[in-house]
C-alpha positions as a Markdown table, in Angstrom:
| # | Residue | x | y | z |
|---|---|---|---|---|
| 1 | Met | 47.1 | 196.7 | 116.7 |
| 2 | Asn | 47.3 | 196.6 | 112.3 |
| 3 | Leu | 45.6 | 193.5 | 111.7 |
| 4 | Ser | 43.2 | 195.5 | 109.6 |
| 5 | Ser | 45.9 | 197.3 | 107.0 |
| 6 | Leu | 47.7 | 193.6 | 107.0 |
| 7 | Leu | 44.0 | 192.1 | 106.1 |
| 8 | Glu | 44.4 | 195.1 | 103.5 |
| 9 | Lys | 47.5 | 193.9 | 101.8 |
| 10 | Arg | 45.9 | 190.6 | 101.2 |
| 11 | Val | 42.7 | 192.0 | 100.3 |
| 12 | Arg | 44.9 | 194.0 | 97.4 |
| 13 | Ala | 46.7 | 190.7 | 96.5 |
| 14 | Met | 43.0 | 189.2 | 96.1 |
| 15 | Asn | 44.1 | 186.4 | 98.8 |
| 16 | Pro | 41.5 | 185.7 | 101.0 |
| 17 | Ile | 41.5 | 184.2 | 104.5 |
| 18 | Arg | 39.5 | 180.9 | 103.8 |
| 19 | Val | 37.6 | 179.8 | 106.4 |
| 20 | Leu | 35.7 | 176.7 | 107.6 |
| 21 | Leu | 33.3 | 177.3 | 110.3 |
| 22 | Ile | 31.8 | 174.1 | 111.9 |
| 23 | Gly | 28.7 | 174.8 | 114.3 |
| 24 | Ala | 26.2 | 177.5 | 112.9 |
| 25 | Gly | 24.6 | 177.9 | 116.0 |
| 26 | Lys | 24.5 | 181.0 | 118.0 |
| 27 | Phe | 28.6 | 181.9 | 118.6 |
| 28 | Gly | 28.7 | 180.9 | 115.2 |
| 29 | Ser | 26.0 | 183.0 | 113.4 |
| 30 | Met | 26.9 | 185.9 | 115.3 |
| 31 | Phe | 30.5 | 185.4 | 113.3 |
| 32 | Leu | 28.5 | 184.9 | 110.1 |
| 33 | Ala | 26.8 | 188.3 | 111.0 |
| 34 | Gln | 29.9 | 190.2 | 110.3 |
| 35 | Val | 31.8 | 188.5 | 107.8 |
| 36 | Pro | 29.9 | 190.7 | 104.7 |
| 37 | Thr | 31.7 | 193.5 | 106.1 |
| 38 | Ile | 34.9 | 192.4 | 106.7 |
| 39 | Lys | 36.8 | 192.3 | 103.3 |
| 40 | Gly | 39.5 | 189.6 | 103.0 |
| 41 | Ile | 37.5 | 187.1 | 104.9 |
| 42 | Glu | 35.9 | 184.2 | 103.2 |
| 43 | Ile | 33.6 | 181.7 | 104.2 |
| 44 | Ala | 34.3 | 178.4 | 102.3 |
| 45 | Ala | 32.7 | 176.1 | 104.1 |
| 46 | Ile | 30.1 | 175.8 | 107.0 |
| 47 | Ala | 29.4 | 172.4 | 108.8 |
| 48 | Asp | 26.7 | 171.5 | 110.4 |
| 49 | Leu | 24.5 | 168.4 | 111.4 |
| 50 | Asp | 21.6 | 170.3 | 110.2 |
| 51 | Leu | 22.0 | 171.6 | 106.7 |
| 52 | Asp | 18.9 | 173.2 | 106.5 |
| 53 | Arg | 19.6 | 175.2 | 110.1 |
| 54 | Ala | 23.0 | 176.4 | 108.9 |
| 55 | Arg | 21.4 | 177.7 | 105.6 |
| 56 | Ala | 18.5 | 179.4 | 107.3 |
| 57 | Ser | 21.0 | 180.7 | 110.0 |
| 58 | Cys | 22.7 | 182.3 | 106.8 |
| 59 | Arg | 19.7 | 184.4 | 105.7 |
| 60 | Glu | 18.7 | 185.3 | 109.2 |
| 61 | Val | 22.1 | 187.1 | 110.0 |
| 62 | Gly | 21.5 | 188.6 | 106.4 |
| 63 | Trp | 22.9 | 186.7 | 103.9 |
| 64 | Asp | 22.1 | 187.5 | 100.4 |
| 65 | His | 21.3 | 184.3 | 97.8 |
| 66 | Glu | 24.6 | 184.8 | 96.3 |
| 67 | Arg | 26.9 | 184.7 | 99.0 |
| 68 | Ile | 25.3 | 181.4 | 100.5 |
| 69 | Ser | 24.8 | 179.8 | 96.8 |
| 70 | Lys | 29.1 | 180.1 | 97.0 |
| 71 | Thr | 29.4 | 178.6 | 100.2 |
| 72 | Arg | 30.1 | 175.1 | 100.7 |
| 73 | Phe | 27.7 | 173.3 | 103.4 |
| 74 | Leu | 29.0 | 169.8 | 104.8 |
| 75 | Asn | 27.7 | 167.5 | 107.5 |
| 76 | Asp | 30.9 | 165.6 | 108.5 |
| 77 | Ala | 33.8 | 168.9 | 108.1 |
| 78 | Ser | 36.4 | 165.8 | 109.6 |
| 79 | Val | 35.8 | 163.6 | 106.1 |
| 80 | Glu | 36.6 | 166.5 | 103.7 |
| 81 | Leu | 38.7 | 168.6 | 106.0 |
| 82 | Ser | 42.3 | 167.7 | 104.8 |
| 83 | Arg | 41.2 | 168.3 | 101.1 |
| 84 | Leu | 39.4 | 171.9 | 101.9 |
| 85 | Asp | 40.7 | 174.8 | 100.4 |
| 86 | Val | 41.0 | 176.6 | 104.2 |
| 87 | Glu | 43.4 | 178.3 | 106.0 |
| 88 | Val | 41.7 | 178.4 | 109.5 |
| 89 | Val | 38.8 | 176.4 | 110.9 |
| 90 | Ile | 36.5 | 177.4 | 113.7 |
| 91 | Glu | 35.3 | 174.8 | 116.0 |
| 92 | Ala | 32.1 | 176.3 | 117.0 |
| 93 | Thr | 29.7 | 173.2 | 117.9 |
| 94 | Gly | 30.0 | 173.2 | 121.6 |
| 95 | Asn | 30.8 | 169.0 | 122.0 |
| 96 | Pro | 33.8 | 167.9 | 123.8 |
| 97 | Glu | 34.0 | 165.1 | 121.7 |
| 98 | Ala | 33.3 | 166.7 | 118.3 |
| 99 | Gly | 35.8 | 169.2 | 119.1 |
| 100 | Ile | 38.1 | 167.1 | 119.9 |
| 101 | Lys | 37.7 | 165.3 | 116.4 |
| 102 | His | 37.5 | 168.2 | 114.5 |
| 103 | Ala | 41.3 | 169.8 | 116.4 |
| 104 | Leu | 43.4 | 167.0 | 115.5 |
| 105 | Ala | 41.8 | 166.5 | 112.1 |
| 106 | Ala | 42.6 | 170.6 | 111.8 |
| 107 | Ile | 46.3 | 170.1 | 112.9 |
| 108 | Glu | 46.9 | 167.0 | 110.9 |
| 109 | Ala | 45.7 | 169.0 | 108.1 |
| 110 | Gly | 48.2 | 171.5 | 108.9 |
| 111 | Lys | 45.3 | 174.2 | 109.3 |
| 112 | His | 44.8 | 177.2 | 112.4 |
| 113 | Ile | 42.0 | 176.1 | 114.5 |
| 114 | Ile | 40.4 | 178.6 | 116.4 |
| 115 | Met | 38.7 | 176.8 | 119.7 |
| 116 | Val | 35.3 | 178.0 | 120.4 |
| 117 | Asn | 34.6 | 175.3 | 121.9 |
| 118 | Val | 35.8 | 175.6 | 125.5 |
| 119 | Glu | 34.4 | 172.1 | 126.9 |
| 120 | Ala | 36.9 | 170.1 | 124.6 |
| 121 | Asp | 39.9 | 172.8 | 125.7 |
| 122 | Val | 39.4 | 172.1 | 129.1 |
| 123 | Leu | 39.2 | 168.4 | 128.3 |
| 124 | Ala | 42.3 | 168.2 | 126.1 |
| 125 | Gly | 43.2 | 172.1 | 125.0 |
| 126 | Pro | 47.3 | 171.6 | 126.7 |
| 127 | Leu | 47.7 | 168.3 | 124.6 |
| 128 | Leu | 46.1 | 169.7 | 121.5 |
| 129 | Ala | 47.8 | 173.2 | 121.5 |
| 130 | Glu | 51.1 | 171.4 | 122.2 |
| 131 | Lys | 50.2 | 169.1 | 118.7 |
| 132 | Ala | 49.5 | 172.2 | 116.9 |
| 133 | Arg | 52.5 | 173.8 | 117.9 |
| 134 | Arg | 54.7 | 170.8 | 117.0 |
| 135 | Arg | 52.7 | 170.9 | 113.1 |
| 136 | Gly | 53.5 | 174.6 | 113.3 |
| 137 | Ile | 50.3 | 175.7 | 113.0 |
| 138 | Val | 48.1 | 178.3 | 115.7 |
| 139 | Tyr | 46.1 | 176.6 | 118.2 |
| 140 | Ser | 43.7 | 179.4 | 119.5 |
| 141 | Met | 40.6 | 180.2 | 121.9 |
| 142 | Ala | 38.2 | 182.4 | 120.5 |
| 143 | Tyr | 38.4 | 186.4 | 120.7 |
| 144 | Gly | 35.1 | 187.5 | 122.1 |
| 145 | Asp | 34.3 | 184.8 | 124.3 |
| 146 | Gln | 35.6 | 186.0 | 128.0 |
| 147 | Pro | 38.9 | 183.1 | 128.1 |
| 148 | Ala | 40.5 | 184.6 | 125.7 |
| 149 | Leu | 39.5 | 188.7 | 126.3 |
| 150 | Val | 40.9 | 187.6 | 130.1 |
| 151 | Ser | 44.2 | 186.1 | 128.6 |
| 152 | Glu | 44.5 | 189.4 | 127.0 |
| 153 | Met | 43.9 | 191.3 | 129.5 |
| 154 | Val | 46.7 | 189.3 | 131.9 |
| 155 | Asp | 49.3 | 189.4 | 129.2 |
| 156 | Trp | 48.8 | 193.3 | 129.1 |
| 157 | Ala | 49.4 | 193.5 | 132.9 |
| 158 | Arg | 52.0 | 191.4 | 132.8 |
| 159 | Ser | 53.9 | 193.2 | 129.9 |
| 160 | Ala | 53.7 | 196.4 | 132.0 |
| 161 | Gly | 55.3 | 195.0 | 134.7 |
| 162 | Phe | 52.5 | 194.2 | 137.3 |
| 163 | Thr | 51.6 | 191.0 | 139.4 |
| 164 | Val | 48.0 | 189.6 | 138.1 |
| 165 | Ala | 46.8 | 189.4 | 141.9 |
| 166 | Ala | 42.9 | 187.7 | 140.3 |
| 167 | Ala | 41.4 | 187.5 | 136.8 |
| 168 | Gly | 38.0 | 186.2 | 135.7 |
| 169 | Lys | 34.3 | 187.4 | 134.6 |
| 170 | Gly | 31.2 | 188.2 | 136.2 |
| 171 | Thr | 28.3 | 185.9 | 136.0 |
| 172 | Lys | 24.6 | 185.6 | 137.5 |
| 173 | Tyr | 24.9 | 183.0 | 140.4 |
| 174 | Leu | 23.1 | 181.7 | 143.4 |
| 175 | Pro | 23.9 | 178.2 | 145.2 |
| 176 | Ser | 20.5 | 176.5 | 144.8 |
| 177 | Phe | 21.4 | 177.2 | 140.7 |
| 178 | His | 23.7 | 174.1 | 140.6 |
| 179 | Gln | 20.3 | 172.1 | 140.9 |
| 180 | Val | 18.4 | 174.2 | 137.9 |
| 181 | Thr | 17.4 | 171.9 | 134.6 |
| 182 | Pro | 17.0 | 172.9 | 131.2 |
| 183 | Asp | 13.3 | 173.0 | 131.9 |
| 184 | Asp | 13.2 | 175.7 | 134.6 |
| 185 | Val | 16.2 | 177.3 | 133.2 |
| 186 | Trp | 15.0 | 180.6 | 131.3 |
| 187 | Lys | 12.9 | 181.4 | 134.8 |
| 188 | His | 16.2 | 182.2 | 136.6 |
| 189 | Tyr | 18.4 | 183.3 | 133.5 |
| 190 | Gly | 15.7 | 186.3 | 132.8 |
| 191 | Leu | 14.4 | 185.3 | 130.0 |
| 192 | Thr | 10.3 | 184.4 | 128.8 |
| 193 | Glu | 10.6 | 180.8 | 127.1 |
| 194 | Glu | 9.2 | 182.1 | 123.9 |
| 195 | Ala | 12.2 | 184.6 | 123.9 |
| 196 | Ala | 14.6 | 182.3 | 124.2 |
| 197 | Lys | 13.0 | 180.3 | 121.6 |
| 198 | Ala | 12.8 | 183.1 | 118.9 |
| 199 | Ala | 16.7 | 184.1 | 119.7 |
| 200 | Gly | 17.8 | 180.2 | 118.8 |
| 201 | Met | 19.0 | 179.6 | 122.4 |
| 202 | Asn | 19.1 | 176.2 | 123.1 |
| 203 | Pro | 18.2 | 175.8 | 126.7 |
| 204 | Gln | 20.3 | 172.9 | 127.5 |
| 205 | Met | 23.4 | 175.0 | 126.7 |
| 206 | Phe | 22.6 | 178.4 | 128.5 |
| 207 | Asn | 21.7 | 176.4 | 131.3 |
| 208 | Ser | 25.3 | 175.3 | 131.6 |
| 209 | Phe | 26.3 | 179.1 | 132.4 |
| 210 | Leu | 23.4 | 179.5 | 135.1 |
| 211 | Asp | 24.1 | 176.0 | 137.0 |
| 212 | Gly | 27.8 | 176.9 | 137.0 |
| 213 | Thr | 29.3 | 174.4 | 134.6 |
| 214 | Lys | 30.6 | 177.2 | 132.2 |
| 215 | Ser | 31.7 | 179.5 | 134.5 |
| 216 | Ala | 33.9 | 176.3 | 135.9 |
| 217 | Ile | 35.0 | 175.3 | 132.5 |
| 218 | Glu | 36.3 | 179.2 | 130.9 |
| 219 | Met | 38.0 | 179.5 | 134.6 |
| 220 | Ala | 39.9 | 176.0 | 134.2 |
| 221 | Ala | 40.9 | 177.6 | 130.5 |
| 222 | Ile | 42.0 | 181.0 | 131.7 |
| 223 | Ala | 44.5 | 178.8 | 134.5 |
| 224 | Asn | 45.4 | 176.9 | 132.0 |
| 225 | Ala | 46.3 | 179.6 | 129.4 |
| 226 | Cys | 47.7 | 182.3 | 132.0 |
| 227 | Gly | 49.1 | 180.0 | 134.4 |
| 228 | Leu | 47.1 | 180.9 | 137.2 |
| 229 | Lys | 45.9 | 179.7 | 140.1 |
| 230 | Val | 42.6 | 177.9 | 140.8 |
| 231 | Pro | 40.8 | 177.7 | 144.2 |
| 232 | Glu | 41.6 | 174.6 | 145.9 |
| 233 | Glu | 37.4 | 174.4 | 147.4 |
| 234 | Gly | 36.4 | 175.3 | 143.6 |
| 235 | Leu | 34.5 | 179.1 | 142.7 |
| 236 | Gly | 33.6 | 181.3 | 145.5 |
| 237 | Phe | 31.1 | 183.6 | 143.0 |
| 238 | Pro | 31.2 | 185.9 | 145.7 |
| 239 | Pro | 28.3 | 188.9 | 144.8 |
| 240 | Cys | 30.6 | 192.3 | 143.9 |
| 241 | Gly | 30.2 | 195.1 | 141.8 |
| 242 | Val | 32.7 | 197.2 | 139.8 |
| 243 | Asp | 33.8 | 199.6 | 142.1 |
| 244 | Asp | 34.7 | 196.6 | 145.1 |
| 245 | Leu | 36.6 | 194.5 | 142.4 |
| 246 | Ala | 40.3 | 195.7 | 143.9 |
| 247 | His | 38.5 | 195.5 | 147.6 |
| 248 | Val | 36.9 | 192.0 | 147.5 |
| 249 | Leu | 39.7 | 190.0 | 144.6 |
| 250 | Arg | 42.8 | 190.5 | 146.8 |
| 251 | Pro | 44.1 | 187.7 | 149.7 |
| 252 | Lys | 42.2 | 186.9 | 152.6 |
| 253 | Ser | 45.1 | 187.5 | 154.3 |
| 254 | Ile | 44.6 | 191.5 | 153.8 |
| 255 | Gly | 40.5 | 191.1 | 154.0 |
| 256 | Gly | 39.8 | 190.1 | 150.6 |
| 257 | Cys | 37.8 | 186.2 | 149.4 |
| 258 | Leu | 41.3 | 184.9 | 147.8 |
| 259 | Glu | 43.3 | 181.9 | 148.8 |
| 260 | Arg | 46.4 | 183.9 | 147.8 |
| 261 | Asp | 47.6 | 186.4 | 144.7 |
| 262 | Glu | 47.2 | 185.2 | 141.5 |
| 263 | Met | 43.9 | 183.0 | 141.2 |
| 264 | Val | 41.0 | 182.8 | 139.0 |
| 265 | Glu | 37.7 | 183.9 | 140.3 |
| 266 | Val | 34.0 | 184.6 | 138.8 |
| 267 | Val | 31.9 | 187.5 | 140.8 |
| 268 | Ser | 28.1 | 187.0 | 141.2 |
| 269 | Ser | 25.9 | 189.9 | 139.9 |
| 270 | Ile | 23.0 | 189.1 | 142.6 |
| 271 | Glu | 23.8 | 189.3 | 146.5 |
| 272 | Arg | 22.9 | 186.0 | 148.3 |
| 273 | Asp | 19.1 | 187.4 | 149.2 |
| 274 | Gly | 18.5 | 187.2 | 145.4 |
| 275 | Arg | 19.4 | 191.7 | 145.2 |
| 276 | Pro | 20.6 | 192.9 | 142.6 |
| 277 | Val | 24.6 | 193.9 | 143.2 |
| 278 | Phe | 25.0 | 197.8 | 142.5 |
| 279 | Arg | 27.0 | 198.0 | 138.9 |
| 280 | Asp | 27.5 | 194.6 | 138.2 |
| 281 | Leu | 29.7 | 192.7 | 136.1 |
| 282 | Arg | 27.2 | 189.9 | 134.5 |
| 283 | Trp | 28.6 | 190.2 | 130.9 |
| 284 | Gly | 32.0 | 191.5 | 131.6 |
| 285 | Val | 35.5 | 190.4 | 132.6 |
| 286 | Tyr | 38.2 | 191.7 | 135.1 |
| 287 | Val | 42.0 | 191.7 | 136.0 |
| 288 | Ile | 43.0 | 192.6 | 139.1 |
| 289 | Leu | 47.0 | 194.5 | 139.2 |
| 290 | Lys | 48.7 | 194.7 | 142.1 |
| 291 | Ala | 51.3 | 197.2 | 141.9 |
| 292 | Pro | 55.4 | 196.3 | 142.4 |
| 293 | Asn | 56.3 | 199.7 | 143.9 |
| 294 | Asp | 55.1 | 202.4 | 145.9 |
| 295 | Tyr | 55.1 | 205.0 | 142.9 |
| 296 | Ala | 53.0 | 202.5 | 140.8 |
| 297 | Ala | 50.3 | 202.4 | 143.5 |
| 298 | Ala | 50.3 | 205.8 | 144.1 |
| 299 | Cys | 49.9 | 206.4 | 140.2 |
| 300 | Phe | 46.9 | 203.9 | 140.9 |
| 301 | Lys | 45.3 | 206.7 | 142.8 |
| 302 | Gln | 46.6 | 209.8 | 140.5 |
| 303 | Tyr | 44.8 | 208.4 | 137.3 |
| 304 | Gly | 41.6 | 207.6 | 138.7 |
| 305 | Leu | 41.8 | 203.4 | 139.3 |
| 306 | Pro | 39.4 | 202.1 | 141.2 |
| 307 | Thr | 41.6 | 200.5 | 144.3 |
| 308 | Asp | 41.4 | 198.7 | 147.7 |
| 309 | Ala | 41.7 | 200.3 | 151.1 |
| 310 | Thr | 46.0 | 199.8 | 150.6 |
| 311 | Gly | 45.9 | 201.5 | 147.4 |
| 312 | Arg | 48.2 | 198.3 | 145.9 |
| 313 | Tyr | 45.5 | 196.2 | 144.2 |
| 314 | Ala | 43.5 | 197.9 | 141.5 |
| 315 | Ala | 41.0 | 196.9 | 139.0 |
| 316 | Met | 40.4 | 196.8 | 135.2 |
| 317 | Tyr | 38.0 | 195.5 | 133.8 |
| 318 | Lys | 35.6 | 195.7 | 130.4 |
| 319 | Pro | 31.7 | 195.5 | 131.1 |
| 320 | Phe | 30.7 | 193.3 | 128.0 |
| 321 | His | 31.7 | 191.0 | 125.3 |
| 322 | Leu | 30.3 | 190.4 | 122.4 |
| 323 | Ile | 31.5 | 187.1 | 121.6 |
| 324 | Gly | 30.8 | 185.7 | 117.8 |
| 325 | Leu | 30.5 | 190.0 | 116.4 |
| 326 | Glu | 35.1 | 189.7 | 117.7 |
| 327 | Leu | 35.6 | 186.3 | 116.7 |
| 328 | Ser | 37.3 | 187.8 | 113.4 |
| 329 | Ile | 40.3 | 188.7 | 115.5 |
| 330 | Ser | 41.1 | 185.5 | 116.5 |
| 331 | Val | 40.9 | 184.2 | 112.7 |
| 332 | Leu | 43.0 | 187.2 | 111.8 |
| 333 | Ser | 45.9 | 186.9 | 114.2 |
| 334 | Ala | 46.4 | 183.1 | 113.5 |
| 335 | Ala | 46.2 | 183.8 | 109.6 |
| 336 | Leu | 48.1 | 186.9 | 109.7 |
| 337 | Arg | 50.2 | 187.1 | 112.9 |
| 338 | Gly | 50.7 | 183.4 | 113.2 |
| 339 | Glu | 49.6 | 184.0 | 116.8 |
| 340 | Pro | 46.3 | 182.7 | 119.5 |
| 341 | Thr | 44.2 | 185.4 | 120.5 |
| 342 | Gly | 45.0 | 183.2 | 124.1 |
| 343 | Thr | 45.9 | 179.2 | 124.3 |
| 344 | Ser | 46.1 | 176.7 | 126.7 |
| 345 | Arg | 49.6 | 176.3 | 128.2 |
| 346 | Glu | 49.5 | 174.1 | 131.3 |
| 347 | Trp | 47.0 | 172.1 | 132.6 |
| 348 | Arg | 46.4 | 174.1 | 136.1 |
| 349 | Gly | 42.7 | 173.5 | 136.3 |
| 350 | Asp | 40.4 | 171.0 | 135.6 |
| 351 | Val | 36.1 | 171.0 | 135.8 |
| 352 | Ala | 34.5 | 167.7 | 137.6 |
| 353 | Ala | 31.3 | 166.4 | 137.0 |
| 354 | Val | 29.3 | 166.6 | 140.0 |
| 355 | Ser | 25.5 | 164.8 | 141.2 |
| 356 | Lys | 23.4 | 167.5 | 140.8 |
| 357 | Cys | 20.4 | 164.7 | 142.3 |
| 358 | Ala | 20.4 | 161.4 | 143.7 |
| 359 | Leu | 21.3 | 159.1 | 140.8 |
| 360 | Thr | 21.2 | 155.2 | 140.5 |
| 361 | Ala | 23.1 | 152.8 | 138.8 |
| 362 | Gly | 22.1 | 152.4 | 135.3 |
| 363 | Glu | 21.2 | 156.0 | 134.4 |
| 364 | Met | 22.5 | 157.6 | 131.7 |
| 365 | Leu | 24.4 | 161.2 | 132.3 |
| 366 | Asp | 23.5 | 164.0 | 130.1 |
| 367 | Gly | 26.3 | 166.3 | 130.6 |
| 368 | Glu | 26.8 | 169.9 | 130.6 |
| 369 | Gly | 23.5 | 172.0 | 131.2 |
| 370 | Gly | 21.9 | 169.0 | 131.7 |
| 371 | Phe | 19.4 | 167.2 | 134.3 |
| 372 | Thr | 21.9 | 165.2 | 136.1 |
| 373 | Val | 25.3 | 166.7 | 136.7 |
| 374 | Tyr | 27.0 | 169.8 | 136.5 |
| 375 | Gly | 30.9 | 170.8 | 136.7 |
| 376 | Arg | 33.1 | 172.0 | 139.7 |
| 377 | Leu | 36.2 | 173.7 | 139.1 |
| 378 | Val | 39.0 | 171.7 | 140.5 |
| 379 | Pro | 42.8 | 172.0 | 140.7 |
| 380 | Ala | 44.1 | 169.3 | 138.2 |
| 381 | Tyr | 46.2 | 167.5 | 140.4 |
| 382 | Arg | 43.2 | 166.9 | 142.7 |
| 383 | Ser | 41.3 | 165.6 | 139.5 |
| 384 | Lys | 44.4 | 163.6 | 138.3 |
| 385 | Val | 45.4 | 162.1 | 141.5 |
| 386 | Gln | 41.7 | 161.2 | 142.4 |
| 387 | Lys | 40.7 | 160.6 | 138.6 |
| 388 | Leu | 37.6 | 162.5 | 138.6 |
| 389 | Leu | 35.3 | 162.6 | 136.3 |
| 390 | Pro | 35.9 | 165.3 | 133.8 |
| 391 | Ile | 32.6 | 167.1 | 132.7 |
| 392 | Gly | 33.5 | 167.0 | 128.8 |
| 393 | Leu | 33.3 | 162.8 | 129.4 |
| 394 | Ala | 29.9 | 162.9 | 131.3 |
| 395 | His | 27.7 | 162.8 | 128.5 |
| 396 | Gly | 26.0 | 159.4 | 127.4 |
| 397 | Val | 28.1 | 157.5 | 129.8 |
| 398 | Arg | 25.9 | 155.1 | 131.9 |
| 399 | Leu | 26.5 | 155.3 | 136.0 |
| 400 | Leu | 27.8 | 152.0 | 137.4 |
| 401 | Arg | 26.3 | 152.8 | 141.5 |
| 402 | Asp | 24.0 | 154.7 | 143.3 |
| 403 | Val | 25.4 | 158.1 | 144.0 |
| 404 | Pro | 24.0 | 161.1 | 146.6 |
| 405 | Ala | 23.0 | 164.6 | 145.3 |
| 406 | Gly | 26.5 | 166.8 | 145.1 |
| 407 | Phe | 28.7 | 163.8 | 145.0 |
| 408 | Thr | 31.7 | 164.5 | 142.8 |
| 409 | Leu | 32.4 | 161.6 | 140.4 |
| 410 | Thr | 35.1 | 159.6 | 139.3 |
| 411 | Glu | 35.8 | 157.4 | 136.4 |
| 412 | Asp | 35.2 | 154.7 | 138.4 |
| 413 | Asp | 31.6 | 155.5 | 138.9 |
| 414 | Val | 31.0 | 155.4 | 135.3 |
| 415 | Glu | 30.9 | 153.0 | 132.2 |
| 416 | Leu | 33.3 | 154.9 | 129.8 |
| 417 | Asp | 34.4 | 153.5 | 126.6 |
| 418 | Ala | 38.3 | 153.8 | 126.4 |
| 419 | Gly | 37.7 | 153.7 | 122.5 |
| 420 | Arg | 36.2 | 157.2 | 122.4 |
| 421 | Pro | 38.4 | 159.6 | 121.0 |
| 422 | Ser | 37.9 | 162.1 | 123.4 |
| 423 | Val | 38.4 | 159.1 | 126.4 |
| 424 | Arg | 41.8 | 158.7 | 124.5 |
| 425 | Val | 43.3 | 161.7 | 124.1 |
| 426 | Arg | 42.1 | 162.7 | 127.4 |
| 427 | Arg | 44.1 | 160.1 | 128.9 |
| 428 | Glu | 46.8 | 160.9 | 126.7 |
| 429 | Met | 46.8 | 164.6 | 128.3 |
| 430 | Cys | 46.7 | 163.0 | 131.7 |
| 431 | Ser | 50.0 | 160.6 | 130.7 |
| 432 | Ala | 51.8 | 163.5 | 129.3 |
| 433 | Phe | 51.0 | 166.4 | 131.2 |
| 434 | Ser | 51.8 | 167.4 | 135.0 |
| 435 | Ser | 49.3 | 169.2 | 136.8 |
| 436 | Asn | 51.0 | 171.2 | 139.0 |
| 437 | Gln | 49.4 | 174.2 | 141.2 |
| 438 | Glu | 52.6 | 176.3 | 142.1 |
């Protein structure tokens, strides 16, 4: 609770926190919009494949000509990263291949790395985080994104002496959404194509939110950061409003929907018949607390927490998240405290690629949010033993055999290039880390 005062010391010392932003898409642009009002943070450089788009993004969020002219614009950050005078690197491309390349370059250069790129983190985050710790730098989740916000709530709950019975977020979900493609995403998402285009929203990226892939990725990241368990059969997406969180998200043995305590799960904002859930949590995050004793349970009721019928399980939630508008919290925490706002510590959860439709040998998979596959949350131990194809490696790879719809792909089903950095780092992680669900 003293980040602003710590930053003020840097301001007085005329020693701003210099930042490299890689990826000026929606998340990055939201961060750029806040920078002019945060004294002590300076964007030294922006890297993007489309420099005209990056400059346009700066103008759209209100940057003046002087600020833009003082900022370096780069096509390839990894080439010059070691020579750049920056303290913090923000990886916001959303591309797992690029994310791993940039993370490794930042670690080698001794720069703190804020990993907006959850896709890369779930592919090999435990290994990247360990490499950063050995180098003496911070590898962090991005505050404002749901995994970091949930990790903060879990840390708070445990520090206060509670068992975390469940943690996760809300989303809009129906089982049929697993087959949605970028061509029809907006009619299900709740936007017109024109409105989405005007807001700069990429249909494939936003389809990953709708088809369940992003939920699986974010829950895997939370499990790996917080040591929570993942459902054996994947996310259930139970329909649930905020008033019923503590009742629904508890073990099946006492009437809930979870296998046991200490699980990750995502709740749906719509019922299975399409009706809206009352007081839904579509944009928010939650944690379910389990009282350690009768006295604490009584306090839950006395101080107004929504509880289950036993009074032992209580819900705390945040009904929104502001993604890039909150990203400076991670930048400041890394630079001023040397602490991440959530980081991968174990390998608990993974995300396997599942065919959206029947696919034939020779087809190219198009990865997260695309036409061919979606991501399903699986326990890491199962992914390791069965050599399941992670969603982060399911882009631009050729299928070697015919598969039916709903088939969970393995690495043997596709043509993987062992020389790709993402493949190499993923296999290094599989060798270095155990995948225990306990």
